[in-house]
C-alpha angles and dihedrals in degrees: 000000000000121000114279089226122097111246097242090053097063099027090061091049115100127198120219121227088254091054093047088054092047093050097038093122089056095044092053092058105094093217091054109028124146091310093057092046091052088053090053090048090052095046126105116202127188114209117196107211136017097216135092097327096028092058099065092033094056095038096052094042088052092047090048091056104251102173100224129018121187118196127193119198131130098192135104124229113270125196090243090059094066094075089075113359099090095178086079136056139193093278091056096063109129092014121116107270090230093056089052092044093051092052093048096047093046089054091049094049125358090189092070122090112224119200117189132201110191093192139095111271104241142162088259098057105022098093093047093047094047095046110117095019121116101211141003125233111200112216095157129132103205134068098232093060091040092058090043092053090048096049092045091052093049095046092048097040095241124139114249116213104206131199136163136178139195128173102310101348137078141170137204135192142150114237112200120147088174086069096044099269133115128261131232091267090057087062099035109023092174131029119242119263112278110275094012093107114042118227120240087258090057101034101029132227133229104252096230094049098080087049090058096043094041090052090052089052091050088050091054092047091053092049091050092048095049095036098234136132125359113308117209093262108146091008135088123199118208119198125199109195095191094055093028089228130148120200125188120210123193114228128203129203111250111229087204094053108135093223108029101019130108093271106026119197095187103072098153138027114285138196099288095181088060092042092054097032137076123307115266094254091055092046090055091052093044091055087069095053112131113239132190130189126239088251090056089050092049091052091049091050093048090053089051090231116177116256139119113253105207119197109201097183125108119277093246089060090056088058088062095048141330142179119250121264094011126146116220125218114151111234091239090061098038098097091053095044102049087117088072090064124083113284090228104087091197092066113115114254124183115193127201138175134167100294109352105270100097093040090055089052091048091049090054089053091053093047090050088054093053103263106150106186106050133124139165136226118254110231094007125222091332090063088049089054094049100039107026116020122012090189088074106090115251109217 
């Protein structure tokens, strides 16, 4: 594969003596040389996310000498991020991730321009943000942004370096229909049902895993920029950290793909929250879900009022922290374990989870089964930790 950069871009890029010294170990590789380093210097890479994957991606691209790195992330650094998000340190907790990322990358390589976008990456701003960048590196952790990044890359003709992680497993590929390969939708035409695949916050992730997968993504980005080797176009690599096993899967472009197929139906960016979210009829029902705040819950508990407090998290989460007098049934098992709830469907039930998403899903299950006096806690046990009792671990 040839470099994705236009010839005049990198040929007009000069390296200073200081840069030549910094990148000496690159320049002495015959396949890279001064020409390859000039291509890196001329490249502009957009990284979606400054978290577990985004950390090694951005750090190694900066160290490699990529001329301009754009990073999109609206979040602040949380203590639970530090187990894997190595862009940030203890002193960065509660700072914007992008402020921390800028400081770290500038310390790694002051020759690199870092552009930050402290906003959610959406259909409304994605084209404007990505304008002027040569390729997209997907370091996201949710399906809506993943499909958005893919469709944007296809519609703008940019390669999309994809990575994902969960617990002990990760996968990497390069989606680039412009270079004859498939796109993410060729592999996953439809997103999973909401709640079917736990997030890293819910299911956990081995701290070192995003470092491994993110480094593989940075490696692919560098190969695509320079035009060397065999990028993972038409191939997906799956990594199992427990077994230390790599598997390569061959991917084919789907002629029926709605975005890169022969007769595409997706010709512009769409509402990806709706695409990856609940069907309209469920959304309408969910809008009527009864919510209470953690302060409401605290008042009810202090008055010793009678209700069932139902914790729909996973058992391992309860080992980190839990609320007193709560009954645990994970939301994924709730439908099969309704017999463990009071037979009287008028009994009051208050559900909670970590942040409110799973409890809302659990509440919908109860309502569908005829329970008439159920509600869920906005913000979950994390809101309880922040607003009510700091001794409850925030995770």
